[in-house]
C-alpha positions as CSV (number, residue, x, y, z in Angstrom):
1,R,-14.9,36.2,22.9
2,G,-17.9,37.9,22.0
3,D,-20.1,35.5,19.8
4,H,-17.2,33.6,18.7
5,W,-17.0,32.7,23.0
6,L,-20.6,31.9,22.4
7,E,-20.3,29.6,19.5
8,V,-17.4,27.5,20.9
9,F,-19.0,27.0,24.2
10,T,-22.2,25.7,22.5
11,E,-20.7,23.7,19.6
12,G,-17.9,22.5,21.7
13,G,-14.2,23.3,20.0
14,L,-11.3,25.6,21.2
15,Y,-11.3,28.9,23.1
16,P,-8.5,30.9,22.7
17,G,-7.7,32.4,26.2
18,G,-4.2,33.7,25.9
19,R,-1.2,31.2,26.8
20,S,-3.9,28.9,28.1
21,G,-6.8,27.5,26.2
22,K,-10.0,25.3,26.9
23,L,-11.5,22.4,24.9
24,W,-15.1,22.3,25.6
25,G,-17.1,19.0,24.6
26,P,-20.1,19.9,23.3
27,V,-22.0,17.0,25.5
28,T,-19.2,16.2,28.2
29,R,-18.0,19.7,29.6
30,I,-14.9,18.4,30.0
31,T,-12.2,21.3,30.1
32,I,-8.5,20.3,28.6
33,D,-5.8,22.8,29.9
34,Q,-3.3,24.1,27.1
35,P,-0.4,21.9,28.1
36,S,-2.6,18.9,27.9
37,I,-3.5,20.4,24.1
38,D,-0.1,20.6,23.6
39,A,0.8,17.0,24.5
40,L,-1.9,15.8,22.2
41,G,-0.6,18.0,19.4
42,E,2.9,16.6,20.1
43,Q,1.4,13.1,20.1
44,L,-0.6,13.9,16.6
45,N,2.9,15.0,15.5
46,A,4.9,12.1,16.0
47,Q,2.0,9.8,14.3
48,L,2.0,11.8,11.4
49,R,6.0,11.5,11.0
50,A,6.1,8.0,11.6
51,R,3.6,7.1,8.9
52,A,5.8,9.5,6.8
53,A,8.7,7.9,7.1
54,A,6.9,4.6,6.7
55,V,5.6,5.7,3.6
56,A,9.1,6.9,2.6
57,Q,10.6,3.3,3.7
58,A,7.5,1.7,1.3
59,H,8.7,3.8,-1.6
60,A,12.4,2.5,-1.3
61,C,11.4,-1.4,-0.7
62,T,9.5,-0.9,-3.6
63,D,12.4,0.6,-5.6
64,D,14.3,-2.3,-3.8
65,V,11.9,-4.7,-5.3
66,T,11.9,-3.5,-9.1
67,H,15.8,-3.3,-9.1
68,A,15.6,-7.3,-7.9
69,V,13.1,-7.6,-10.9
70,A,15.1,-5.6,-13.2
71,S,14.6,-6.7,-17.0
72,R,13.4,-9.9,-15.7
73,K,9.6,-11.0,-15.5
74,L,7.7,-14.0,-14.4
75,S,7.0,-16.6,-16.6
76,F,3.6,-18.7,-17.0
77,V,2.9,-21.6,-18.3
78,S,0.8,-20.4,-21.6
79,S,-2.9,-19.6,-20.7
80,S,-2.0,-20.5,-17.0
81,F,-1.2,-19.4,-13.8
82,E,1.2,-21.9,-13.1
83,L,4.5,-20.3,-12.7
84,T,7.6,-21.9,-14.5
85,G,10.3,-23.0,-13.4
86,G,12.5,-20.1,-14.5
87,S,10.3,-17.7,-12.1
88,A,12.2,-19.6,-8.9
89,K,15.0,-17.0,-9.4
90,I,13.0,-14.2,-9.7
91,L,11.0,-14.6,-6.7
92,D,13.9,-15.4,-4.6
93,D,15.1,-11.9,-5.2
94,I,11.8,-10.4,-4.2
95,Y,11.8,-12.2,-1.7
96,A,15.2,-11.3,-0.5
97,A,14.6,-7.2,-1.4
98,I,10.8,-7.5,0.9
99,H,12.7,-9.8,3.3
100,A,15.2,-6.9,4.2
101,C,12.6,-4.5,4.5
102,P,11.2,-2.8,7.5
103,G,8.0,-3.8,8.9
104,H,4.8,-2.2,8.7
105,L,4.3,-2.5,4.8
106,V,1.7,-4.4,3.0
107,L,2.7,-6.1,-0.6
108,H,0.4,-5.5,-3.3
109,V,0.6,-8.0,-6.0
110,D,-1.1,-7.0,-9.0
111,G,-1.7,-9.2,-12.4
112,Y,-2.6,-7.7,-16.0
113,T,-3.1,-9.3,-19.1
114,D,-3.1,-8.4,-23.0
115,D,-6.6,-7.6,-24.5
116,V,-6.7,-10.7,-26.3
117,G,-9.4,-12.6,-25.3
118,D,-12.4,-13.1,-23.3
119,D,-12.8,-10.5,-20.8
120,L,-14.1,-12.5,-18.0
121,A,-11.5,-14.8,-18.6
122,N,-8.6,-12.5,-18.8
123,L,-9.8,-11.0,-15.2
124,A,-10.0,-14.1,-13.9
125,L,-6.2,-15.3,-15.3
126,S,-4.7,-12.1,-14.1
127,Q,-6.4,-12.8,-10.4
128,A,-4.9,-16.5,-10.5
129,R,-1.5,-15.5,-11.5
130,A,-1.2,-12.8,-9.1
131,G,-2.3,-14.9,-6.4
132,A,0.2,-17.5,-7.5
133,A,2.9,-15.0,-7.4
134,A,1.7,-14.3,-3.8
135,T,1.2,-17.7,-2.6
136,A,5.0,-18.3,-4.0
137,L,6.3,-15.3,-1.7
138,V,4.3,-16.4,1.3
139,K,5.7,-20.1,0.8
140,R,9.3,-18.5,1.0
141,G,8.1,-16.4,4.4
142,L,6.1,-13.3,3.9
143,D,3.6,-13.1,6.3
144,A,0.8,-14.0,4.4
145,G,-1.7,-11.0,6.1
146,V,0.8,-8.1,4.6
147,V,0.4,-9.7,1.2
148,H,-2.8,-8.8,-0.6
149,S,-3.1,-9.7,-4.8
150,A,-5.2,-8.7,-7.1
151,G,-6.1,-9.1,-10.7
152,H,-6.6,-6.0,-13.6
153,S,-7.3,-7.8,-16.8
154,E,-6.4,-5.4,-19.7
155,T,-6.5,-2.6,-17.6
156,D,-3.0,-0.1,-17.6
157,P,-1.4,-1.3,-20.4
158,V,2.0,-0.6,-20.4
159,A,2.3,-1.0,-24.3
160,D,0.3,-1.0,-27.3
161,N,-1.8,-4.4,-27.6
162,K,-1.9,-4.0,-31.5
163,T,1.9,-6.0,-31.7
164,P,2.9,-9.6,-30.2
165,E,5.8,-7.4,-28.0
166,G,3.3,-5.2,-26.9
167,Q,0.9,-8.0,-25.7
168,A,3.5,-9.8,-23.8
169,S,4.8,-6.6,-22.3
170,N,1.1,-5.8,-21.2
171,R,0.9,-9.3,-19.9
172,R,2.8,-9.3,-16.4
173,V,2.8,-9.3,-12.6
174,T,3.4,-6.3,-10.6
175,F,5.1,-6.0,-6.9
176,I,4.5,-2.5,-4.9
177,M,5.0,-1.7,-1.1
178,T,2.7,0.9,0.8
179,A,2.8,1.8,4.2
180,A,0.4,-0.6,6.5
181,P,-2.9,1.9,7.7
182,E,-1.9,1.4,11.3
183,V,1.2,2.5,11.6
184,T,1.3,4.4,14.8
185,P,5.0,5.7,16.6
């Protein structure tokens, strides 16, 4: 006990007392018995397990959305954020994949451009294209509260911007599912 007990007593903390422990609060001086501490630990572990399961579900749903897109990509009218008619089927498939996912997930729709042109115009275009894709999914039935869109301009290229093919690859919209931050059992 000695100095450790004094430190715990004055600053708050867990006092190990054999099979039972006491948790002292620095201001309240509330004592919590070992069964209560164990129950709290079980609750925290259950929350951690639920969070891990939600993260695994988010990864699985992102994979499903990736398969729904396959090698296709959304298309827009040149230099605009207006989706072309050819994008409707892709968005339908994305919606179906997301709709099959369990709740407590958030969809991130991210837009990117190539590095041709003005940086601010590219940023605005990437934001508008991500927003158009997100809006199209919300119109199909996704909850607007769990759909977030952002534009990233020419950051994070997936190909070399020196060729027309590379530029075309860098002009893209991606879909990533994440676990909602407030997931609890």
